[in-house]
N, C-alpha and C positions, 0 to 999 in steps of 0.2 A: 632083672626087670623089677622085682619086688622092691628093691631099694629105691629105684626111681619113682615108683608108684607111691611109696611112703614119703619121699621127698616132696612130691607134688601134691600130696593129699590135701584135698579141700581148699586148694588155692582159688583165688578169684579169677586168675588169668594164667594161661600157659601160652607163651610165645614159642612156637615150634618150627624148626627147620623142616620144610616140606617141599623140597625143590622139585619133586616129581611124584607121579602116581606110584602105587605099589607095583603095578605091572612093569613099569620102566625100571624101578629100583631093583626088581628081581631079575631083570634081563639086561637090556642094553646099557643101563647106568649102574649096574651092580657094584662096580668098584669106584664109584665117584665119591664116596664118603659122606653122602647126604641122606637124610631120612625121607619119609614120605607121608602123605596124608592119612593113610590107613593106620600107621603106627601112632600118629598124633591123635587120631580119634580114639584108639585103644587106650593110650595113656590117660587121656582126658576123662574118658568114661570110667576107667578103673579107679582113678584117683579122685573122682567126684569133683572135678574142676568145673567152674561155672562158664568159662569162656576160652575157647581155643582160637588163637590168632596164628595163622600160617604165614611164615615169612621165608626169605631167601629162595624165592621162587625162580624157576627157570627163566633166565633173562631173554630168551628168544620168544617167550610166550606173548601173544597178542592180548589185548583187553578181552576179546571174545574167548580166547583160550582160558584166561584166568577166571572169567565168569563161569565157564563150564566146569573148571576145576573146583570152584567154590560150591556150585550146585551139586556136583558129584560127591564132594566131601560131606555136604549136608545130608545127602541120601544115605551115605555110610552111617552117619549119626543115627538116623531113623532106624536103620537096620540093626545096628549094634547096640545102641543105648536104650532104645525103646522109650519107656516113660522117664528114664533118667537123662533126658535130652539136655543139651547145653548149646550155647551160642557158638557159632563159627564165623570167623571173618578172615579176610586176607589183608595183611599189612600193606600200607601204601605210604608214600612220602608225605610227611606232615601229619600223619594220623595221630589222633589222641584218643585214648580210651579212658573213660570215667570208671573208677572202681567203687 
């Protein structure tokens, strides 16, 4: 993990595969080969990245599910990063991010 933290260190943006929650990734989706929002938050916080953008989300998720996923991820940032907070967003078709 240290080599990944070093690679991402102080980047402006980390676009991260977060198809599921940590709970799903550790149980029913354990062998799917995707990451989760908790790992994304951990990488972003430790590497001091300014913006985490979650992508490759579960295709069966409704807009309401994705809104909750985003809010839950932002709560994780508050709990884990404290004062070293950073922006979190969810990728969408046509999205542009200014750096």
